[in-house]
N, C-alpha and C positions, 0 to 999 in steps of 0.2 A: 194307336199304331206305333210300332217300334221306330219307324221312319220319323215320326213327329218328335219322339224323345231324343233322337240324334241331333236335334237342333237346339238342345238345352244345355247350358252350363249351370251346374249346381254350385253355389257358393255359401260359405258360412264362416263365422269367426267364433272363437271360444276363448275363455279365460283358462289359463294353466296356472294352477296353484301348487307351490312346492313347500313342504314342511309347514303347513298351515293348519291351525286348529279349526275344526268344523263344528258348528252348532246346528242341531236339527230341531225341527218343530213338526209335530204331526198335523197334517191337513186332512180333514175328512170331507169327502164328497159323497153324499148319499141322498136317496129319496126320503121324503118325510116318513113313510111307513116302514123303512128299513131300520134294523138294529145296527149296531156298530160292527159290521162284518170286517174281517181283516182285509178283504179285497177292496174295501172302500177307503183305505188309508193310503195316502200319497206322502212319502217322505221328501221334504224339500230341505236342502242344506244351504245355509247362508255362510259363505266363506268370510273370513276376516283377514286383514293384513294386505299384503301386496302380492302381485303375481305378474304374469306376462300374458299378452293377448296374441293368439295365433289365428291366421286366416288361411283357408285352403279352397281349392276348386277342382272339379272334374267334369267330364262329359263322356258320352258314349265312346268307349275305346281309348280315352286319353286321360291320364292323370295330370291335373294342372299343377301350378306352383303351390307351394306352401311357405308361408313366411311369418316371422314374428314382427309385430309392429315395433317401430323405433319410437319409443315414448320416453320423454324426460321423466325423471322421478316424480311421482305424485300426479302425473297427468293421465287423463282418461281419453279414450278414443272419441272424437267428435266427427262431424261430417267433413270438416276441412282436412283433418288427418287422414280419414278414410279415402277421401277423393285423391289426395296427393300420393299416399303410399300404396293404395290398392287400385282404385279406378284408373288413374293415369299411369300406373306402373304395371304390376304383375297381371291384373285382370285385362287391361288393354292389350298387352302382349299376347296373352293366352287366347283372347277373343280373336285377334287378327290371325294367329297361327292356326287355331282350331276350325275357323269357319271361312276359309278362303273360297269355298265353292257353294256355301249355303246362303240362300237369299235372305231369309228372315230368322237369324239366330235369336235366342231368348236367354236371359239370365234369370234364374229362379233364386230368389232371396227372401229372407224374412223381413219383417217390418221394423227392424232395429233402428233406434234414433240416428246412428251414423249414416244410414241410408237415405237421409232426408237433407234439407236445406241446400248447401252449395253442391252436394253430390248430385242432385237431380238435374240442374242445368248442364253440368259437365257431362253427365251420362247422355243427355239428349243431344248435345253437340257431337258426341261420338257415334250417335245413331243406335245406341243399345236399347233394345226392347226388354223391359223387365216385368216379371210377374211376381207378386208378393204372396206370401202365405203366412199364417200365424207363427210366431216364434215357438221353438221347441216342438215342432210337428213332424215326428219321424215318419208318419204315414203319408205326408205330403212332400217331403224332401228327403231323399235317401242320404244326403250328406249328414243329416242329424244322427244317423246310425253309425257313421264313421267317426 
């Protein structure tokens, strides 16, 4: 039902790479009896170098915040950084603004490592219900397509 989806915030983070060389490797997923059909090849690209991490959110009828993580040179996102910069910052503010009248709002997120450890108890204190889906699943989370 559409009414059910109105209770969901879709969130995701992504790496933004600028002027970086990409190396690709062919990955083939096929059944044993199939030949190497072109539609069985999935190109995965592994970036090298540095970049920036971006986070965004939206829900039915409302575009949420988007922000770049504030990371020291050479640091990666972990659950403490994610908790401090996203959960207790932009996501909490958007959560409170977007769901003033909804009894059971839900955050839909992937199972990325920063969404674990210290992030989980902080999320529970805020009363956020979260559902997880596999990473890179455009069929399960529309933010993957954005």
